[in-house]
VOBA-372118 format. One record per residue (C-alpha): residue number from 1; residue in three letters; chain; x, y, z. Coordinates in steps of 0.05 Angstrom, whole numbers, plus 5000, padded with zeros to 4 digits. Layout:
<atoms>
<NUM,"ALA","A",<X,Y,Z>>
...
</atoms>
This chain:
<atoms>
<1,"MET","A",<5046,4504,4461>>
<2,"VAL","A",<5021,4551,4515>>
<3,"ASN","A",<4945,4558,4518>>
<4,"LYS","A",<4905,4618,4537>>
<5,"LYS","A",<4896,4593,4608>>
<6,"ASP","A",<4972,4590,4617>>
<7,"ASN","A",<4980,4658,4586>>
<8,"LYS","A",<4939,4696,4637>>
<9,"TYR","A",<4976,4664,4695>>
<10,"ASN","A",<5043,4675,4661>>
<11,"LYS","A",<5026,4748,4647>>
<12,"LEU","A",<5007,4758,4720>>
<13,"LEU","A",<5073,4727,4743>>
<14,"LYS","A",<5113,4766,4691>>
<15,"ASN","A",<5083,4833,4711>>
<16,"SER","A",<5092,4815,4785>>
<17,"ALA","A",<5166,4801,4772>>
<18,"VAL","A",<5175,4869,4739>>
<19,"PHE","A",<5138,4905,4795>>
<20,"ALA","A",<5179,4865,4845>>
<21,"ILE","A",<5244,4893,4817>>
<22,"GLY","A",<5218,4964,4825>>
<23,"ASN","A",<5185,4956,4892>>
<24,"LEU","A",<5237,4913,4926>>
<25,"GLY","A",<5291,4959,4903>>
<26,"SER","A",<5255,5020,4930>>
<27,"LYS","A",<5233,4986,4995>>
<28,"LEU","A",<5303,4960,5008>>
<29,"ILE","A",<5328,5032,5005>>
<30,"GLN","A",<5272,5053,5052>>
<31,"VAL","A",<5289,4999,5102>>
<32,"LEU","A",<5362,5020,5100>>
<33,"LEU","A",<5340,5091,5115>>
<34,"VAL","A",<5303,5071,5179>>
<35,"PRO","A",<5367,5071,5221>>
<36,"LEU","A",<5383,5140,5194>>
<37,"TYR","A",<5315,5167,5214>>
<38,"THR","A",<5318,5136,5283>>
<39,"TYR","A",<5387,5165,5297>>
<40,"VAL","A",<5377,5234,5267>>
<41,"LEU","A",<5304,5247,5287>>
<42,"SER","A",<5277,5242,5357>>
<43,"THR","A",<5216,5200,5370>>
<44,"LYS","A",<5176,5264,5373>>
<45,"ASP","A",<5202,5290,5306>>
<46,"TYR","A",<5192,5223,5273>>
<47,"GLY","A",<5121,5220,5300>>
<48,"THR","A",<5108,5289,5271>>
<49,"VAL","A",<5137,5269,5203>>
<50,"ASP","A",<5093,5207,5202>>
<51,"LEU","A",<5031,5249,5217>>
<52,"LEU","A",<5047,5298,5160>>
<53,"THR","A",<5058,5244,5108>>
<54,"THR","A",<4996,5208,5133>>
<55,"THR","A",<4956,5273,5124>>
<56,"VAL","A",<4982,5279,5052>>
<57,"ASN","A",<4958,5209,5038>>
<58,"LEU","A",<4890,5229,5065>>
<59,"LEU","A",<4884,5292,5023>>
<60,"LEU","A",<4912,5263,4958>>
<61,"PRO","A",<4848,5228,4933>>
<62,"ILE","A",<4806,5288,4954>>
<63,"ILE","A",<4848,5339,4916>>
<64,"CYS","A",<4853,5298,4851>>
<65,"LEU","A",<4784,5265,4859>>
<66,"SER","A",<4815,5195,4856>>
<67,"ILE","A",<4826,5207,4782>>
<68,"SER","A",<4889,5164,4782>>
<69,"ASP","A",<4846,5103,4798>>
<70,"GLY","A",<4798,5120,4741>>
<71,"ILE","A",<4853,5129,4690>>
<72,"LEU","A",<4877,5058,4699>>
<73,"ARG","A",<4807,5028,4688>>
<74,"PHE","A",<4788,5072,4628>>
<75,"VAL","A",<4855,5071,4591>>
<76,"MET","A",<4854,4995,4595>>
<77,"ASP","A",<4785,4995,4563>>
<78,"PRO","A",<4797,4982,4488>>
<79,"ASN","A",<4736,5025,4471>>
<80,"GLU","A",<4768,5088,4501>>
<81,"ASP","A",<4818,5136,4470>>
<82,"ASN","A",<4882,5144,4512>>
<83,"LYS","A",<4892,5217,4492>>
<84,"THR","A",<4821,5235,4511>>
<85,"ILE","A",<4825,5201,4579>>
<86,"TYR","A",<4894,5229,4597>>
<87,"SER","A",<4878,5300,4575>>
<88,"ASN","A",<4813,5303,4615>>
<89,"ALA","A",<4845,5270,4676>>
<90,"LEU","A",<4903,5319,4673>>
<91,"LEU","A",<4855,5378,4673>>
<92,"ILE","A",<4820,5351,4735>>
<93,"THR","A",<4888,5343,4770>>
<94,"CYS","A",<4909,5414,4751>>
<95,"VAL","A",<4845,5443,4780>>
<96,"GLY","A",<4856,5405,4845>>
<97,"ALA","A",<4929,5429,4849>>
<98,"LEU","A",<4907,5501,4838>>
<99,"ILE","A",<4856,5496,4894>>
<100,"VAL","A",<4910,5471,4942>>
<101,"LEU","A",<4956,5530,4925>>
<102,"LEU","A",<4899,5579,4935>>
<103,"ILE","A",<4881,5551,5003>>
<104,"VAL","A",<4953,5550,5031>>
<105,"PRO","A",<4955,5625,5050>>
<106,"PHE","A",<4893,5615,5093>>
<107,"PHE","A",<4929,5565,5136>>
<108,"THR","A",<4991,5608,5143>>
<109,"ILE","A",<4949,5660,5179>>
<110,"PHE","A",<4942,5611,5237>>
<111,"ASN","A",<5018,5600,5238>>
<112,"ILE","A",<5011,5525,5225>>
<113,"LYS","A",<5080,5495,5217>>
<114,"ASN","A",<5102,5459,5153>>
<115,"VAL","A",<5037,5476,5117>>
<116,"PHE","A",<5072,5504,5054>>
<117,"LEU","A",<5119,5445,5045>>
<118,"THR","A",<5062,5396,5058>>
<119,"ALA","A",<5020,5431,5005>>
<120,"LEU","A",<5077,5428,4954>>
<121,"LEU","A",<5086,5354,4968>>
<122,"LEU","A",<5011,5343,4958>>
<123,"VAL","A",<5011,5379,4891>>
<124,"PHE","A",<5071,5343,4861>>
<125,"GLN","A",<5048,5275,4886>>
<126,"SER","A",<4980,5285,4854>>
<127,"PHE","A",<5013,5292,4786>>
<128,"GLN","A",<5060,5235,4802>>
<129,"SER","A",<5002,5189,4820>>
<130,"LEU","A",<4967,5206,4754>>
<131,"ASN","A",<5029,5193,4711>>
<132,"GLN","A",<5047,5129,4747>>
<133,"GLN","A",<4978,5099,4737>>
<134,"PHE","A",<4979,5120,4664>>
<135,"ALA","A",<5045,5084,4655>>
<136,"ARG","A",<5014,5020,4682>>
<137,"ALA","A",<4951,5029,4640>>
<138,"ILE","A",<4990,5033,4575>>
<139,"ASN","A",<5030,4972,4596>>
<140,"LYS","A",<5096,5009,4608>>
<141,"VAL","A",<5107,4968,4671>>
<142,"LYS","A",<5183,4970,4666>>
<143,"ILE","A",<5183,5046,4665>>
<144,"PHE","A",<5134,5045,4724>>
<145,"ALA","A",<5180,4998,4763>>
<146,"PHE","A",<5243,5038,4748>>
<147,"ASN","A",<5209,5102,4769>>
<148,"GLY","A",<5196,5071,4837>>
<149,"ILE","A",<5270,5057,4847>>
<150,"LEU","A",<5290,5125,4820>>
<151,"THR","A",<5242,5162,4866>>
<152,"THR","A",<5266,5125,4928>>
<153,"LEU","A",<5339,5134,4909>>
<154,"ILE","A",<5331,5209,4901>>
<155,"THR","A",<5294,5211,4968>>
<156,"ALA","A",<5352,5173,5001>>
<157,"VAL","A",<5406,5219,4973>>
<158,"CYS","A",<5367,5281,4993>>
<159,"ASN","A",<5355,5253,5063>>
<160,"ILE","A",<5429,5242,5073>>
<161,"LEU","A",<5444,5313,5050>>
<162,"LEU","A",<5387,5349,5085>>
<163,"LEU","A",<5381,5308,5149>>
<164,"VAL","A",<5452,5285,5164>>
<165,"ILE","A",<5496,5339,5133>>
<166,"PHE","A",<5453,5402,5137>>
<167,"ARG","A",<5410,5380,5196>>
<168,"PHE","A",<5345,5410,5170>>
<169,"GLY","A",<5302,5362,5211>>
<170,"ILE","A",<5229,5356,5192>>
<171,"ASN","A",<5235,5407,5135>>
<172,"GLY","A",<5293,5367,5106>>
<173,"TYR","A",<5251,5304,5106>>
<174,"LEU","A",<5194,5340,5069>>
<175,"TRP","A",<5240,5373,5019>>
<176,"SER","A",<5270,5305,5003>>
<177,"MET","A",<5202,5278,4985>>
<178,"ILE","A",<5184,5340,4944>>
<179,"ILE","A",<5249,5337,4903>>
<180,"ALA","A",<5240,5263,4891>>
<181,"SER","A",<5168,5274,4867>>
<182,"VAL","A",<5190,5329,4819>>
<183,"VAL","A",<5245,5284,4790>>
<184,"SER","A",<5194,5228,4783>>
<185,"ASN","A",<5145,5272,4744>>
<186,"VAL","A",<5200,5297,4697>>
<187,"PHE","A",<5225,5226,4685>>
<188,"LEU","A",<5155,5199,4670>>
<189,"PHE","A",<5137,5258,4625>>
<190,"VAL","A",<5200,5250,4583>>
<191,"LYS","A",<5203,5174,4581>>
<192,"LEU","A",<5129,5164,4566>>
<193,"ARG","A",<5129,5225,4519>>
<194,"LEU","A",<5066,5248,4554>>
<195,"ASN","A",<5062,5311,4510>>
<196,"ARG","A",<5034,5265,4456>>
<197,"TYR","A",<4974,5250,4499>>
<198,"ILE","A",<4957,5322,4516>>
<199,"VAL","A",<4905,5344,4465>>
<200,"PHE","A",<4863,5402,4488>>
<201,"GLN","A",<4810,5390,4435>>
<202,"THR","A",<4792,5324,4468>>
<203,"ILE","A",<4774,5357,4534>>
<204,"LYS","A",<4698,5351,4540>>
<205,"LEU","A",<4649,5361,4596>>
<206,"GLU","A",<4614,5296,4580>>
<207,"LYS","A",<4679,5255,4587>>
<208,"ILE","A",<4696,5291,4652>>
<209,"LYS","A",<4627,5271,4679>>
<210,"VAL","A",<4638,5198,4660>>
<211,"LEU","A",<4706,5197,4695>>
<212,"LEU","A",<4678,5231,4757>>
<213,"ILE","A",<4618,5184,4762>>
<214,"PHE","A",<4668,5127,4766>>
<215,"CYS","A",<4720,5162,4810>>
<216,"ILE","A",<4678,5202,4860>>
<217,"PRO","A",<4654,5140,4898>>
<218,"LEU","A",<4728,5122,4906>>
<219,"ILE","A",<4741,5186,4945>>
<220,"PRO","A",<4701,5166,5007>>
<221,"ASN","A",<4728,5096,4996>>
<222,"SER","A",<4799,5124,4999>>
<223,"LEU","A",<4780,5165,5061>>
<224,"ALA","A",<4752,5103,5094>>
<225,"TRP","A",<4816,5065,5077>>
<226,"TRP","A",<4855,5123,5106>>
<227,"ILE","A",<4814,5120,5169>>
<228,"SER","A",<4828,5046,5175>>
<229,"ASN","A",<4902,5055,5160>>
<230,"ALA","A",<4917,5119,5197>>
<231,"SER","A",<4865,5136,5250>>
<232,"SER","A",<4905,5097,5301>>
<233,"ARG","A",<4960,5150,5298>>
<234,"TYR","A",<4913,5205,5320>>
<235,"PHE","A",<4885,5163,5377>>
<236,"ILE","A",<4956,5147,5399>>
<237,"LEU","A",<4972,5221,5396>>
<238,"LEU","A",<4911,5236,5438>>
<239,"PHE","A",<4916,5181,5490>>
<240,"VAL","A",<4990,5162,5492>>
<241,"GLY","A",<5032,5219,5462>>
<242,"VAL","A",<5073,5239,5401>>
<243,"SER","A",<5134,5198,5422>>
<244,"ALA","A",<5092,5135,5424>>
<245,"ASN","A",<5070,5152,5354>>
<246,"GLY","A",<5143,5151,5333>>
<247,"LEU","A",<5150,5081,5361>>
<248,"PHE","A",<5086,5060,5325>>
<249,"ALA","A",<5112,5089,5260>>
<250,"VAL","A",<5176,5048,5266>>
<251,"ALA","A",<5136,4986,5284>>
<252,"ASN","A",<5096,4996,5220>>
<253,"LYS","A",<5160,4995,5179>>
<254,"ILE","A",<5168,4919,5190>>
<255,"PRO","A",<5098,4899,5166>>
<256,"SER","A",<5111,4945,5107>>
<257,"LEU","A",<5158,4891,5082>>
<258,"LEU","A",<5098,4846,5076>>
<259,"SER","A",<5057,4904,5049>>
<260,"THR","A",<5110,4912,4995>>
<261,"LEU","A",<5097,4841,4972>>
<262,"ASN","A",<5023,4858,4972>>
<263,"THR","A",<5036,4921,4931>>
<264,"ILE","A",<5078,4882,4880>>
<265,"PHE","A",<5023,4832,4870>>
<266,"PHE","A",<4966,4882,4873>>
<267,"GLN","A",<4996,4926,4818>>
<268,"SER","A",<4997,4866,4772>>
<269,"TRP","A",<4932,4835,4796>>
<270,"GLN","A",<4893,4899,4785>>
<271,"MET","A",<4911,4896,4711>>
<272,"SER","A",<4897,4821,4705>>
<273,"SER","A",<4830,4825,4740>>
<274,"ILE","A",<4807,4879,4692>>
<275,"GLU","A",<4831,4841,4631>>
<276,"GLU","A",<4799,4775,4653>>
<277,"TYR","A",<4734,4804,4681>>
<278,"ASN","A",<4693,4785,4620>>
<279,"SER","A",<4723,4716,4616>>
<280,"SER","A",<4677,4656,4627>>
<281,"SER","A",<4729,4624,4672>>
<282,"LYS","A",<4742,4685,4715>>
<283,"SER","A",<4716,4652,4779>>
<284,"ILE","A",<4767,4595,4773>>
<285,"PHE","A",<4822,4644,4756>>
<286,"TYR","A",<4806,4691,4814>>
<287,"SER","A",<4798,4634,4864>>
<288,"THR","A",<4864,4600,4844>>
<289,"VAL","A",<4903,4664,4849>>
<290,"PHE","A",<4872,4681,4917>>
<291,"ARG","A",<4892,4614,4946>>
<292,"PHE","A",<4965,4622,4927>>
<293,"TYR","A",<4964,4695,4948>>
<294,"SER","A",<4937,4679,5017>>
<295,"ASP","A",<4988,4624,5028>>
<296,"PHE","A",<5044,4670,5008>>
<297,"LEU","A",<5022,4725,5056>>
<298,"PHE","A",<5017,4678,5115>>
<299,"LEU","A",<5085,4647,5098>>
<300,"GLY","A",<5117,4716,5092>>
<301,"SER","A",<5088,4736,5160>>
<302,"SER","A",<5115,4673,5192>>
<303,"ILE","A",<5186,4687,5166>>
<304,"ILE","A",<5184,4759,5189>>
<305,"LEU","A",<5164,4738,5260>>
<306,"LEU","A",<5224,4690,5262>>
<307,"PHE","A",<5274,4746,5249>>
<308,"LEU","A",<5235,4803,5282>>
<309,"ARG","A",<5275,4814,5346>>
<310,"PRO","A",<5346,4806,5318>>
<311,"PHE","A",<5327,4851,5260>>
<312,"MET","A",<5302,4906,5306>>
<313,"ARG","A",<5364,4900,5350>>
<314,"LEU","A",<5410,4911,5291>>
<315,"PHE","A",<5373,4964,5250>>
<316,"VAL","A",<5343,5013,5300>>
<317,"SER","A",<5371,5052,5359>>
<318,"THR","A",<5358,5026,5429>>
<319,"SER","A",<5304,5078,5441>>
<320,"TYR","A",<5263,5046,5385>>
<321,"TYR","A",<5277,4972,5400>>
<322,"ASN","A",<5214,4958,5440>>
<323,"SER","A",<5172,4975,5379>>
<324,"TRP","A",<5180,4902,5359>>
<325,"LYS","A",<5125,4885,5409>>
<326,"TYR","A",<5072,4919,5366>>
<327,"VAL","A",<5093,4888,5300>>
<328,"PRO","A",<5056,4820,5305>>
<329,"PHE","A",<4986,4851,5309>>
<330,"LEU","A",<5004,4898,5251>>
<331,"LEU","A",<5026,4838,5210>>
<332,"VAL","A",<4958,4805,5220>>
<333,"ALA","A",<4925,4871,5200>>
<334,"ILE","A",<4966,4872,5135>>
<335,"ILE","A",<4944,4801,5118>>
<336,"TYR","A",<4870,4816,5123>>
<337,"SER","A",<4875,4885,5092>>
<338,"SER","A",<4910,4851,5033>>
<339,"PHE","A",<4852,4801,5028>>
<340,"ALA","A",<4802,4859,5028>>
<341,"THR","A",<4843,4895,4975>>
<342,"PHE","A",<4844,4833,4931>>
<343,"LEU","A",<4769,4831,4930>>
<344,"GLY","A",<4765,4906,4923>>
<345,"THR","A",<4792,4900,4851>>
<346,"ASN","A",<4726,4867,4833>>
<347,"TYR","A",<4689,4933,4843>>
<348,"VAL","A",<4738,4969,4797>>
<349,"ALA","A",<4736,4914,4744>>
<350,"ALA","A",<4659,4914,4745>>
<351,"LYS","A",<4658,4991,4745>>
<352,"GLN","A",<4614,4988,4808>>
<353,"THR","A",<4657,5031,4853>>
<354,"ALA","A",<4600,5050,4900>>
<355,"GLY","A",<4605,4980,4931>>
<356,"ALA","A",<4678,4992,4948>>
<357,"PHE","A",<4658,5051,4992>>
<358,"THR","A",<4601,5017,5029>>
<359,"THR","A",<4644,4957,5048>>
<360,"THR","A",<4705,4999,5067>>
<361,"ILE","A",<4664,5045,5111>>
<362,"VAL","A",<4644,4985,5154>>
<363,"GLY","A",<4717,4971,5170>>
<364,"ALA","A",<4733,5045,5179>>
<365,"ILE","A",<4677,5056,5230>>
<366,"LEU","A",<4695,4993,5267>>
<367,"ASN","A",<4768,5015,5269>>
<368,"VAL","A",<4751,5083,5299>>
<369,"VAL","A",<4705,5052,5352>>
<370,"LEU","A",<4757,4999,5371>>
<371,"ASN","A",<4813,5051,5374>>
<372,"PHE","A",<4770,5093,5420>>
<373,"ILE","A",<4758,5033,5465>>
<374,"LEU","A",<4826,4999,5463>>
<375,"VAL","A",<4881,5051,5455>>
<376,"LYS","A",<4872,5086,5522>>
<377,"PRO","A",<4875,5023,5565>>
<378,"PHE","A",<4923,4981,5522>>
<379,"GLY","A",<4964,5034,5486>>
<380,"LEU","A",<4999,5014,5422>>
<381,"TYR","A",<4976,4942,5430>>
<382,"GLY","A",<4904,4967,5426>>
<383,"ALA","A",<4919,5005,5362>>
<384,"GLY","A",<4948,4943,5328>>
<385,"LEU","A",<4892,4898,5352>>
<386,"SER","A",<4839,4949,5327>>
<387,"SER","A",<4869,4948,5258>>
<388,"ALA","A",<4872,4872,5255>>
<389,"ILE","A",<4799,4862,5276>>
<390,"SER","A",<4772,4917,5230>>
<391,"TYR","A",<4808,4891,5168>>
<392,"LEU","A",<4784,4820,5183>>
<393,"VAL","A",<4712,4844,5186>>
<394,"MET","A",<4720,4885,5122>>
<395,"TRP","A",<4746,4824,5085>>
<396,"LEU","A",<4689,4780,5109>>
<397,"VAL","A",<4638,4833,5087>>
<398,"ARG","A",<4671,4836,5018>>
<399,"VAL","A",<4672,4760,5011>>
<400,"LYS","A",<4596,4762,5012>>
<401,"ASP","A",<4585,4827,4975>>
<402,"THR","A",<4631,4814,4914>>
<403,"GLN","A",<4596,4748,4898>>
<404,"ARG","A",<4548,4788,4855>>
<405,"PHE","A",<4606,4803,4808>>
<406,"VAL","A",<4649,4740,4814>>
<407,"VAL","A",<4649,4681,4862>>
<408,"VAL","A",<4717,4674,4894>>
<409,"THR","A",<4724,4609,4932>>
<410,"THR","A",<4756,4621,5001>>
<411,"PRO","A",<4803,4566,5025>>
<412,"LYS","A",<4775,4567,5096>>
<413,"GLN","A",<4815,4509,5124>>
<414,"ARG","A",<4881,4535,5098>>
<415,"ILE","A",<4869,4604,5126>>
<416,"ILE","A",<4850,4576,5195>>
<417,"VAL","A",<4911,4531,5198>>
<418,"ASN","A",<4958,4587,5175>>
<419,"GLN","A",<4928,4635,5226>>
<420,"ILE","A",<4938,4585,5282>>
<421,"ILE","A",<5012,4580,5263>>
<422,"ILE","A",<5019,4656,5265>>
<423,"ILE","A",<4983,4661,5333>>
<424,"SER","A",<5029,4606,5360>>
<425,"GLN","A",<5090,4647,5338>>
<426,"ILE","A",<5063,4709,5372>>
<427,"LEU","A",<5052,4671,5437>>
<428,"VAL","A",<5124,4645,5434>>
<429,"LEU","A",<5151,4715,5423>>
<430,"PHE","A",<5114,4743,5483>>
<431,"TYR","A",<5115,4686,5533>>
<432,"VAL","A",<5178,4643,5521>>
<433,"GLU","A",<5232,4681,5559>>
<434,"ASN","A",<5290,4634,5543>>
<435,"ILE","A",<5320,4662,5478>>
<436,"ILE","A",<5348,4596,5453>>
<437,"LEU","A",<5284,4558,5467>>
<438,"SER","A",<5244,4614,5436>>
<439,"TYR","A",<5282,4609,5370>>
<440,"ILE","A",<5276,4534,5369>>
<441,"TYR","A",<5200,4540,5374>>
<442,"LEU","A",<5197,4596,5323>>
<443,"THR","A",<5240,4557,5273>>
<444,"ALA","A",<5197,4495,5282>>
<445,"LEU","A",<5134,4535,5268>>
<446,"VAL","A",<5165,4568,5206>>
<447,"CYS","A",<5184,4498,5180>>
<448,"LEU","A",<5112,4477,5192>>
<449,"ALA","A",<5087,4538,5153>>
<450,"VAL","A",<5135,4523,5096>>
<451,"TYR","A",<5112,4450,5093>>
<452,"TYR","A",<5038,4467,5096>>
<453,"ASN","A",<5045,4520,5042>>
<454,"ARG","A",<5094,4481,4999>>
<455,"SER","A",<5049,4486,4938>>
<456,"VAL","A",<5072,4558,4932>>
<457,"PHE","A",<5144,4535,4921>>
<458,"VAL","A",<5124,4476,4877>>
<459,"THR","A",<5084,4521,4831>>
<460,"ALA","A",<5141,4573,4828>>
<461,"VAL","A",<5192,4519,4810>>
<462,"GLN","A",<5146,4490,4757>>
<463,"ASN","A",<5135,4558,4727>>
<464,"ILE","A",<5209,4573,4725>>
<465,"ALA","A",<5224,4505,4694>>
<466,"HIS","A",<5169,4516,4642>>
<467,"ARG","A",<5198,4584,4622>>
<468,"PHE","A",<5268,4555,4615>>
<469,"LYS","A",<5240,4497,4574>>
</atoms>
């Protein structure tokens, strides 16, 4: 007989497995597309594309008022009506999209390139974000996961057609993302039968106010996250150049493999943390999950560092190969941003989203200051180091601040030992010139990481055995 304690862990693992199928499938396609981008687009064009998509990610929470985050929390509340929440959230999204379309002609006056396509992408992705979160909220996780694969597959097909065959360059890249977003929205609308949830009579000013009180603090929080994630690109553009930004964008693709694991877990954890927030044993649950989560992230980073250089030699053109040098610092940044994100769910679960902003802004300000100080003298190394330090500080601030909601025990010794292993691998990569000797050291350090974090594997095997039993 499986007790309630087992159920919440099993549900977390089950949802993570479903999200893994969707995310790993889509990320695998994205990784396979990297060689195509590096051969078809110049470093300058790829840097421009990266800046445009980064700008879309900046504007998205502003245009839709972060309503996609609110819809997950409120739809999962058993006291709320799904039709009422979705209808009011859809209205807010429509207003935001209309504002974007009205503003576009103003920018065309100044002859700004790609503004129309960027605006279209922003509009369609705002609806896509809303519908995706609603799918998660009503527990249609399989549809959510399949949609991720479908969207990426459509993007890949369109990229091959528009970049390789028709040679449309930057416009081809943007059109690929727009088409994929349109297909995603149509798929979600039909599969979820969203027309059932659109009831105009449920649209009320009071409900819109409740949603916005929750969501508006998440807008500056999203902006602060964007600053932490993307400000480096603008400092690189200012101090180093657009070609260097292309190298930095490719370097970010490798840590995105680890970020994918984080996304898989976070999509499931966000749901579990909300469901278990009122549980008397939430502190034990949160602490146990965080320990395994942190071990897994460090272990994943260690494995990536082992295969980093041969992977880059095989999958990118020679002009992009040196981007491997900037990956280690970005990996460390991903680890600590993941820790901060983990604790950030506590603000959403507690419906105290103002705290999410105040803690994120600390990391964002520090990131900007460090980028200003370090990027000019140290180039791309300075950008990676700035991100790693700012995310570490943000996580430490949240460790203390979120204790007012739930006490999450931090496994300090395990984190320190794992971090020492990662730093040792980075030193080997940079300072051991003999290739054979370098891989011997790296392999030994990975084996050490596997042994130290063996509880991750033991727990996974036990869980699989239990499910088969």
